[in-house]
C-alpha positions as CSV (number, residue, x, y, z in Angstrom):
1,M,-64.5,4.9,31.8
2,P,-62.6,8.3,31.6
3,V,-62.1,9.9,28.3
4,S,-58.5,10.7,27.3
5,V,-58.1,14.3,26.0
6,P,-55.0,15.1,24.0
7,N,-52.7,17.7,25.6
8,E,-53.1,20.0,22.6
9,H,-56.8,20.3,23.4
10,W,-56.1,21.3,27.0
11,R,-53.6,23.9,25.9
12,W,-56.2,25.3,23.5
13,M,-58.8,25.4,26.3
14,L,-56.5,27.2,28.7
15,C,-55.4,29.7,26.1
16,S,-59.1,30.3,25.1
17,S,-60.1,30.6,28.7
18,S,-57.3,33.2,29.3
19,A,-58.2,35.1,26.2
20,N,-61.9,35.2,27.2
21,A,-61.0,36.4,30.7
22,R,-58.8,39.1,29.3
23,V,-61.5,40.3,26.9
24,S,-64.1,40.2,29.6
25,A,-61.9,42.2,32.0
26,E,-61.0,44.8,29.3
27,R,-64.7,45.3,28.6
28,A,-65.4,45.7,32.3
29,L,-62.7,48.3,32.6
30,A,-63.9,50.1,29.5
31,L,-67.2,50.6,31.3
32,D,-65.7,51.4,34.7
33,E,-62.0,52.1,34.9
34,H,-62.2,51.4,38.7
35,N,-63.6,47.9,38.3
36,I,-61.4,45.9,40.7
37,G,-62.5,42.6,39.2
38,G,-61.1,43.7,35.8
39,H,-57.9,44.9,37.3
40,A,-57.5,41.7,39.4
41,T,-58.1,39.5,36.4
42,L,-55.6,41.4,34.2
43,A,-53.0,41.4,37.0
44,S,-53.4,37.7,37.5
45,L,-53.0,37.0,33.8
46,A,-50.0,39.3,33.7
47,I,-48.4,37.6,36.6
48,S,-48.9,34.2,35.0
49,R,-47.0,35.5,31.9
50,M,-44.4,37.3,34.2
51,D,-45.4,40.6,32.5
52,W,-44.4,42.5,35.7
53,E,-45.0,46.0,34.4
54,M,-48.6,45.2,33.4
55,A,-49.2,43.4,36.7
56,I,-47.9,46.4,38.6
57,F,-50.1,48.7,36.6
58,H,-53.3,46.8,37.4
59,L,-52.4,46.0,41.0
60,R,-51.7,49.7,41.6
61,K,-55.1,50.5,40.1
62,F,-56.7,47.8,42.3
63,T,-55.1,49.1,45.5
64,E,-56.1,52.7,44.7
65,V,-59.7,51.5,44.8
66,K,-59.4,49.0,47.6
67,P,-56.4,50.1,49.7
68,E,-57.1,47.7,52.6
69,D,-56.8,44.5,50.5
70,A,-53.8,42.6,52.0
71,P,-53.5,40.0,49.2
72,A,-53.4,42.7,46.5
73,W,-50.5,44.4,48.3
74,G,-48.7,41.1,48.6
75,D,-49.2,40.4,44.8
76,L,-48.0,44.0,44.1
77,G,-44.8,43.2,46.1
78,L,-44.3,40.0,44.1
79,A,-44.7,41.9,40.8
80,L,-42.4,44.7,41.9
81,S,-39.8,42.1,43.0
82,G,-40.2,40.3,39.6
83,A,-39.4,43.7,37.9
84,G,-36.3,44.1,40.0
85,R,-37.8,46.9,42.1
86,E,-36.8,45.4,45.4
87,K,-37.2,48.5,47.7
88,E,-40.7,49.2,46.3
89,A,-41.5,45.5,46.7
90,L,-40.6,45.6,50.3
91,T,-42.9,48.6,50.9
92,A,-45.8,46.7,49.3
93,F,-45.0,43.5,51.3
94,E,-44.9,45.5,54.6
95,R,-48.2,47.1,53.7
96,S,-49.7,43.7,53.1
97,L,-48.4,42.3,56.4
98,A,-49.6,45.4,58.3
99,L,-53.1,44.6,57.0
100,D,-52.9,40.8,57.5
101,S,-50.0,39.4,59.5
102,G,-51.1,35.8,59.1
103,H,-50.3,35.4,55.4
104,A,-47.4,33.0,55.2
105,A,-46.7,33.5,51.4
106,T,-46.2,37.3,52.0
107,W,-43.8,36.6,54.9
108,F,-41.9,34.2,52.6
109,N,-41.7,36.6,49.6
110,A,-40.8,39.5,51.9
111,G,-38.1,37.4,53.6
112,L,-36.5,36.6,50.2
113,N,-36.8,40.2,49.2
114,L,-35.0,41.3,52.4
115,R,-32.2,38.9,51.6
116,R,-31.9,40.3,48.1
117,L,-31.6,43.7,49.6
118,G,-28.7,42.4,51.8
119,R,-30.7,42.4,55.0
120,E,-29.9,38.8,55.8
121,Q,-30.9,38.7,59.5
122,E,-34.2,40.4,58.9
123,G,-34.8,38.0,55.9
124,V,-34.1,35.0,58.1
125,A,-36.5,36.3,60.8
126,Y,-39.2,36.6,58.2
127,L,-38.6,33.1,57.0
128,R,-38.7,31.8,60.5
129,R,-42.1,33.4,60.8
130,V,-43.2,31.4,57.7
131,A,-42.2,28.2,59.4
132,E,-44.2,29.2,62.5
133,L,-47.3,30.0,60.4
134,D,-47.0,26.9,58.2
135,P,-45.2,24.3,60.3
136,Q,-46.5,21.2,58.4
137,G,-46.9,22.8,55.0
138,E,-44.8,23.1,51.9
139,L,-44.2,26.8,52.4
140,G,-42.9,26.2,55.9
141,R,-40.6,23.5,54.6
142,L,-39.3,25.8,51.9
143,A,-38.7,28.6,54.4
144,L,-36.6,26.3,56.6
145,Q,-34.6,25.2,53.5
146,Q,-33.9,28.8,52.7
147,I,-32.6,29.3,56.3
148,A,-30.4,26.3,56.3
């Protein structure tokens, strides 16, 4: 029989887990400022809090060490967009797509970014690409809704 755990306990566990991850990542970076695992962890935690500037900082550090990592460039684009830095975000999204043209989430975020920049036709073309890459998935469906 499953045991019921109160929501407060789960919230405490999540907060504790995040705090432990943060401390561990900070220790790793204290030993090696180029530790991509530390930067990735702190960037992920910052994104979850929508702390865009902190996410940008750690993702830039990550991409300095590992410049061919397409998902990191896509995450950097997301963080830059969250910070309202749309032109810089587009550059990061384009870098990500140049490294891996099959990542539907990056096409989606770049398409929305292009629309925010007033480049409607290009944005729609990117969203159509999402629908091609993920025809049966939720992201493909969301892209088609954005086009309609």
